[in-house]
C-alpha positions as CSV (number, residue, x, y, z in Angstrom):
1,M,47.8,69.6,-45.5
2,A,47.2,68.3,-48.8
3,S,48.4,65.1,-48.3
4,R,45.7,64.9,-45.5
5,R,42.8,65.7,-47.7
6,N,43.7,63.2,-50.0
7,T,44.5,60.4,-47.4
8,S,41.1,61.3,-45.9
9,K,39.1,61.1,-49.2
10,K,41.2,57.5,-49.4
11,K,39.5,56.8,-46.5
12,A,36.6,57.8,-47.5
13,A,36.6,56.3,-50.8
14,K,37.5,52.3,-49.0
15,K,34.7,52.9,-46.5
16,K,31.9,53.6,-49.0
17,A,33.8,50.6,-51.2
18,A,33.3,48.3,-48.3
19,K,29.5,48.9,-47.9
20,K,28.6,49.3,-51.3
21,K,30.3,45.9,-51.1
22,A,28.6,44.6,-48.2
23,A,25.1,45.7,-49.4
24,K,25.9,43.6,-52.5
25,K,26.6,40.5,-50.4
26,K,23.5,41.4,-48.4
27,A,21.0,41.4,-51.4
28,A,23.0,37.9,-52.9
29,K,22.4,36.4,-49.7
30,K,18.3,37.9,-49.5
31,K,17.5,36.4,-53.2
32,A,19.5,32.9,-52.8
33,A,17.3,32.8,-49.0
34,A,13.5,33.8,-51.4
35,K,14.6,30.7,-53.8
36,K,14.9,28.1,-51.2
37,P,12.6,29.1,-48.1
38,A,12.2,25.9,-47.3
39,T,15.8,24.9,-46.4
40,K,16.9,28.2,-45.9
41,K,14.5,30.7,-44.4
42,N,12.2,27.8,-42.5
43,P,13.8,24.6,-41.7
44,V,11.4,24.2,-38.3
45,S,8.2,23.7,-40.7
46,K,10.3,21.1,-42.9
47,R,11.5,19.1,-39.5
48,A,7.8,19.2,-38.3
49,S,6.1,18.0,-41.4
50,K,8.3,14.6,-41.2
51,K,7.3,11.7,-39.7
52,P,8.6,11.6,-36.2
53,A,10.6,8.4,-35.4
54,F,9.5,5.8,-32.5
55,N,11.0,7.1,-29.5
56,A,10.8,4.3,-26.7
57,K,11.9,6.6,-24.2
58,L,8.8,8.9,-24.9
59,D,5.9,5.9,-25.3
60,S,3.5,5.4,-22.8
61,A,4.6,1.9,-23.0
62,N,7.4,2.2,-21.1
63,D,6.0,4.1,-18.6
64,P,4.9,2.3,-15.2
65,S,2.3,4.8,-14.3
66,W,0.0,4.1,-17.8
67,I,-2.9,1.6,-17.3
68,A,-3.5,-0.6,-20.5
69,P,-6.9,0.0,-21.4
70,V,-9.3,-3.5,-21.2
71,W,-12.4,-4.4,-23.5
72,D,-15.0,-6.4,-22.0
73,D,-15.8,-7.9,-25.4
74,D,-14.6,-9.4,-28.3
75,V,-14.5,-6.4,-31.1
76,L,-11.4,-7.0,-33.0
77,L,-9.6,-3.8,-32.9
78,G,-6.0,-3.3,-32.6
79,A,-2.9,-1.3,-34.3
80,H,0.1,-1.4,-35.7
81,V,3.2,-0.9,-33.4
82,S,6.8,-1.0,-33.5
83,I,9.0,-4.0,-33.0
84,A,12.0,-1.2,-32.2
85,G,14.2,-3.3,-29.6
86,G,13.0,-6.7,-31.6
87,T,10.0,-8.6,-32.6
88,H,8.7,-9.5,-29.1
89,H,8.8,-5.7,-27.8
90,A,5.5,-5.4,-30.6
91,P,3.1,-7.6,-28.0
92,P,3.6,-5.8,-25.1
93,R,3.1,-2.8,-26.8
94,A,-0.6,-4.5,-28.5
95,R,-1.2,-5.2,-24.7
96,A,-0.8,-1.3,-23.4
97,I,-3.9,0.0,-26.4
98,G,-5.6,-2.9,-25.0
99,A,-5.6,-4.2,-29.0
100,T,-6.7,-8.0,-30.2
101,A,-5.7,-7.7,-33.6
102,M,-1.9,-6.2,-34.3
103,Q,0.6,-5.3,-37.2
104,I,3.8,-4.8,-37.4
105,F,6.7,-4.7,-40.0
106,T,9.2,-8.0,-39.3
107,K,12.3,-5.9,-40.6
108,M,13.2,-2.5,-41.7
109,A,10.0,-1.7,-44.4
110,N,12.0,1.1,-46.6
111,R,15.6,-1.4,-47.1
112,W,16.2,-4.1,-48.6
113,A,18.8,-6.2,-46.6
114,E,16.9,-9.4,-45.4
115,R,17.0,-11.4,-42.4
116,D,15.6,-14.9,-40.9
117,C,13.8,-15.5,-37.7
118,E,15.8,-17.5,-35.4
119,P,14.5,-19.9,-33.3
120,D,15.1,-18.1,-30.1
121,E,12.9,-15.2,-31.8
122,R,10.5,-17.0,-32.6
123,T,10.0,-18.2,-28.7
124,A,10.1,-15.0,-27.1
125,F,7.5,-13.5,-29.6
126,R,5.2,-16.6,-28.8
127,S,5.4,-15.9,-25.5
128,A,5.0,-12.6,-25.5
129,L,2.0,-12.6,-27.6
130,G,0.4,-15.3,-24.9
131,D,0.3,-12.4,-21.9
132,T,-1.9,-10.3,-24.3
133,R,-5.4,-10.7,-25.5
134,V,-4.5,-10.7,-29.5
135,Q,-6.1,-13.1,-31.4
136,H,-5.0,-12.1,-35.3
137,T,-1.4,-10.9,-36.3
138,I,-0.7,-9.2,-38.9
139,A,2.5,-8.4,-41.0
140,H,3.1,-5.9,-43.9
141,D,5.9,-6.4,-46.1
142,S,8.3,-3.9,-47.5
143,Y,7.2,-1.1,-49.9
144,L,10.0,-1.6,-52.0
145,I,8.6,-4.8,-53.0
146,N,7.3,-4.5,-56.8
147,L,5.7,-7.9,-57.9
148,A,4.3,-6.1,-61.2
149,S,7.5,-4.5,-62.4
150,P,8.4,-5.2,-66.3
151,D,12.4,-4.8,-64.8
152,E,12.9,-8.1,-64.7
153,A,15.8,-7.7,-61.8
154,L,13.6,-5.5,-59.8
155,R,11.3,-8.0,-60.0
156,R,13.2,-10.7,-59.0
157,R,14.6,-9.2,-56.3
158,S,11.1,-8.6,-55.1
159,I,10.0,-11.8,-55.1
160,E,13.1,-12.8,-53.2
161,S,12.1,-10.4,-50.5
162,F,8.7,-11.3,-50.7
163,V,9.1,-14.8,-50.6
164,A,11.5,-13.9,-47.1
165,E,8.6,-12.1,-45.7
166,L,6.6,-14.9,-46.3
167,Q,9.1,-17.2,-44.2
168,R,9.4,-15.0,-41.4
169,C,5.9,-14.5,-41.1
170,E,5.2,-18.3,-40.9
171,A,7.7,-18.6,-38.5
172,L,6.7,-16.0,-36.3
173,G,2.9,-17.9,-36.5
174,L,1.6,-14.7,-38.1
175,T,-2.2,-15.2,-39.3
176,Y,-1.8,-12.6,-42.0
177,L,0.5,-10.6,-44.3
178,V,-0.5,-7.9,-45.9
179,S,0.8,-6.6,-49.5
180,H,0.2,-3.8,-52.0
181,P,-0.2,-4.8,-55.4
182,G,2.2,-3.4,-57.6
183,N,3.3,-0.8,-60.3
184,Y,2.3,-1.8,-63.6
185,I,4.6,1.1,-65.3
186,D,4.3,0.2,-68.5
187,D,0.4,-2.0,-69.4
188,R,-1.8,-3.0,-66.8
189,A,-3.0,-6.3,-67.6
190,S,0.6,-8.0,-68.7
191,G,1.3,-6.2,-65.0
192,I,-1.8,-7.8,-63.5
193,R,0.0,-11.1,-65.1
194,R,3.4,-10.2,-63.4
195,N,2.1,-9.4,-59.9
196,A,-0.5,-12.9,-60.0
197,D,2.8,-15.2,-61.4
198,A,5.1,-13.9,-59.0
199,I,2.3,-14.1,-55.8
200,T,2.1,-18.2,-57.2
201,E,6.2,-18.7,-57.0
202,A,6.2,-16.9,-54.1
203,L,3.7,-19.2,-52.1
204,A,4.9,-22.4,-53.9
205,R,8.2,-21.5,-52.7
206,A,7.1,-20.3,-49.0
207,P,4.3,-23.1,-47.8
208,G,2.9,-22.7,-44.5
209,E,-0.5,-21.3,-42.9
210,T,0.1,-17.3,-43.3
211,I,-2.9,-16.0,-45.2
212,L,-1.3,-13.2,-48.0
213,C,-4.1,-10.2,-48.4
214,M,-3.8,-8.0,-51.2
215,E,-4.2,-4.3,-49.9
216,I,-6.6,-1.8,-51.8
217,T,-4.6,1.2,-53.5
218,S,-5.7,5.1,-53.6
219,G,-5.2,4.9,-57.6
220,S,-2.6,7.0,-58.0
221,G,-0.4,6.4,-60.6
222,T,0.1,3.0,-62.1
223,A,-0.8,1.4,-59.4
224,I,-2.5,-1.9,-59.4
225,G,-5.5,-2.5,-57.3
226,S,-7.5,0.9,-56.5
227,T,-10.6,-1.4,-58.0
228,F,-12.3,-4.2,-56.6
229,E,-12.0,-5.4,-60.8
230,D,-8.1,-6.0,-60.5
231,L,-8.0,-7.5,-56.9
232,A,-10.6,-10.2,-58.1
233,E,-8.4,-10.5,-61.6
234,L,-5.4,-10.9,-59.4
235,I,-6.7,-13.7,-57.5
236,E,-8.2,-15.4,-60.4
237,L,-4.8,-15.5,-62.0
238,V,-3.4,-17.4,-58.9
239,P,-3.8,-21.3,-58.9
240,E,-6.6,-22.8,-57.2
241,S,-4.0,-24.5,-55.6
242,H,-2.9,-21.5,-54.0
243,R,-6.0,-19.3,-54.4
244,S,-7.4,-20.4,-50.7
245,R,-4.1,-18.7,-48.8
246,V,-5.3,-15.3,-50.6
247,G,-7.7,-12.2,-49.1
248,V,-8.2,-8.9,-49.4
249,C,-7.5,-5.7,-46.7
250,I,-9.5,-2.8,-47.2
251,D,-7.9,0.1,-46.2
252,T,-10.6,3.1,-46.0
253,C,-8.9,5.7,-46.7
254,H,-7.3,4.3,-50.0
255,A,-10.8,3.1,-51.0
256,Y,-12.5,6.5,-50.4
257,S,-9.3,8.1,-52.3
258,A,-9.9,5.8,-55.1
259,G,-13.4,6.6,-55.5
260,Y,-15.7,4.7,-53.2
261,D,-17.8,6.5,-51.4
262,L,-17.4,4.8,-48.1
263,V,-20.0,8.2,-46.4
264,G,-22.4,8.6,-49.1
265,A,-22.9,4.9,-50.1
266,Y,-21.5,2.6,-47.5
267,D,-23.8,-0.2,-48.4
268,D,-23.6,0.2,-52.3
269,V,-19.6,0.0,-51.4
270,W,-20.0,-3.3,-50.0
271,Q,-22.5,-4.7,-51.9
272,K,-20.2,-4.1,-55.4
273,F,-17.6,-5.6,-53.5
274,D,-19.0,-8.7,-52.5
275,D,-20.5,-9.4,-56.2
276,I,-17.1,-8.7,-57.7
277,V,-14.6,-10.2,-54.7
278,G,-16.8,-11.5,-52.3
279,M,-17.0,-11.1,-48.8
280,S,-15.5,-14.2,-47.9
281,R,-11.7,-12.8,-49.5
282,L,-12.0,-10.1,-47.0
283,K,-9.8,-11.0,-44.3
284,V,-8.2,-7.8,-42.6
285,M,-9.3,-4.2,-42.8
286,H,-7.0,-0.9,-41.9
287,L,-9.5,1.5,-40.5
288,N,-7.5,4.8,-41.2
289,D,-9.2,8.6,-42.0
290,S,-8.3,10.4,-44.7
291,K,-6.2,13.7,-45.2
292,T,-7.9,14.9,-48.6
293,P,-11.2,15.0,-50.0
294,F,-13.0,11.8,-52.0
295,N,-12.2,10.4,-54.8
296,S,-8.3,12.1,-54.6
297,K,-6.0,9.5,-55.8
298,R,-4.1,9.8,-52.9
299,D,-2.7,7.9,-49.9
300,R,-2.5,10.2,-46.5
301,H,-3.7,8.8,-43.6
302,E,-5.6,11.4,-40.7
303,L,-6.9,10.4,-37.3
304,I,-10.1,8.8,-36.9
305,G,-13.3,11.0,-37.3
306,E,-11.0,13.9,-38.0
307,G,-10.4,13.5,-41.8
308,S,-12.4,13.7,-44.8
309,L,-14.2,10.5,-44.2
310,G,-15.6,11.9,-40.7
311,E,-17.2,9.6,-37.9
312,R,-20.2,8.0,-40.0
313,A,-18.5,6.0,-42.3
314,F,-16.1,4.7,-38.8
315,R,-19.8,4.0,-37.3
316,N,-20.7,2.1,-40.0
317,V,-18.2,0.0,-39.9
318,M,-17.6,-0.6,-36.5
319,N,-21.7,-1.6,-36.5
320,D,-21.5,-3.9,-39.3
321,A,-22.4,-7.3,-38.6
322,R,-20.3,-8.3,-42.0
323,L,-17.2,-7.5,-40.9
324,A,-17.8,-8.3,-37.1
325,G,-15.6,-11.8,-37.6
326,V,-12.8,-9.2,-40.0
327,P,-9.7,-7.7,-37.8
328,K,-9.6,-4.2,-38.1
329,V,-5.8,-2.3,-37.2
330,I,-5.7,2.0,-37.3
331,E,-2.4,3.2,-39.6
332,T,-3.6,7.0,-37.9
333,P,-0.4,9.1,-37.1
334,K,1.0,8.5,-33.9
335,G,2.9,11.5,-32.7
336,T,5.2,11.7,-30.4
337,D,3.5,8.8,-27.9
338,P,1.9,5.9,-30.0
339,T,0.4,4.2,-27.1
340,A,-1.5,7.0,-25.9
341,T,-2.7,8.2,-29.1
342,D,-3.6,4.9,-30.3
343,A,-5.5,3.8,-27.3
344,R,-7.1,7.3,-27.7
345,M,-8.5,6.3,-31.5
346,L,-9.3,3.1,-30.5
347,E,-11.3,4.2,-27.5
348,R,-13.5,6.7,-30.3
349,L,-13.8,3.4,-32.1
350,R,-15.4,1.2,-30.0
351,S,-17.5,4.4,-28.9
352,Y,-19.3,4.2,-32.2
353,I,-20.7,0.9,-31.6
354,D,-24.1,0.7,-30.6
355,R,-24.7,-1.3,-27.4
356,R,-28.1,-0.9,-27.0
């Protein structure tokens, strides 16, 4: 009898120890989860925050029932469109949104790998472009390029990539190449000089008709180009023999984030630009609303009229006679259906035009 009681006691003690161990393990897991909520507790929200990859199957441009808008005007307006499947697929996507201007990448923007444009690619691209109303074609260079870097190895790699970019633009017959000025890292004046020297070398090594447009930046970190003075100095340092191939791209989100008040002081901003850079240098505009407030120094694009710039700024742009001849492209969020979203944004921008 005593031996049975002892056995029961042992079993109960074992069971109690197992429960204690399980509770301890559960508490440890809970503590670990609290430390990493983004990865353990709520992985869905992390995935949702990422930009969705382009999926041709979900894009309305490939839907036989999609009716492309046709505009009976000469407004130069379009969007950045995907080159998924090859550059010759970009023009049909531009046609599907009724674009008269189009921006593309000529390669993967976040990789160093370079490529040449073979004659058949050039022929296919230009043939596809001929079936659209696109009048101005624009490329945006790689995000990895830093022509102002004090690191000679990175700067040399950037120059080689930049030369290859200009050569692809020339092969495809693109009108403009938009490029962010580099990050100076050490000293601003030295960085601007390095940037200008690299531009000069690249333009000399890649002759052609494509015009380089230095894009205004939002003012974060050590990036060059967040002031009109930076852009003017950069252009001035390029020798006169190449300067005719250098212009400026004004991104509304970047300019507003950098401290140029396109909402409350619209005319003052453009007067200052004309005084410092010159309106003749303005070749391209990126129309993007901003997710962040004025002078935030952050580059976060939002749908037209739905951010801190709001409708007023874009009404001013769309009715400004000084900007009528400047091609304007949007780089706003696209969701899972870029064609439908871009078409809606371009229609919205056109609705701001005073037709009286």
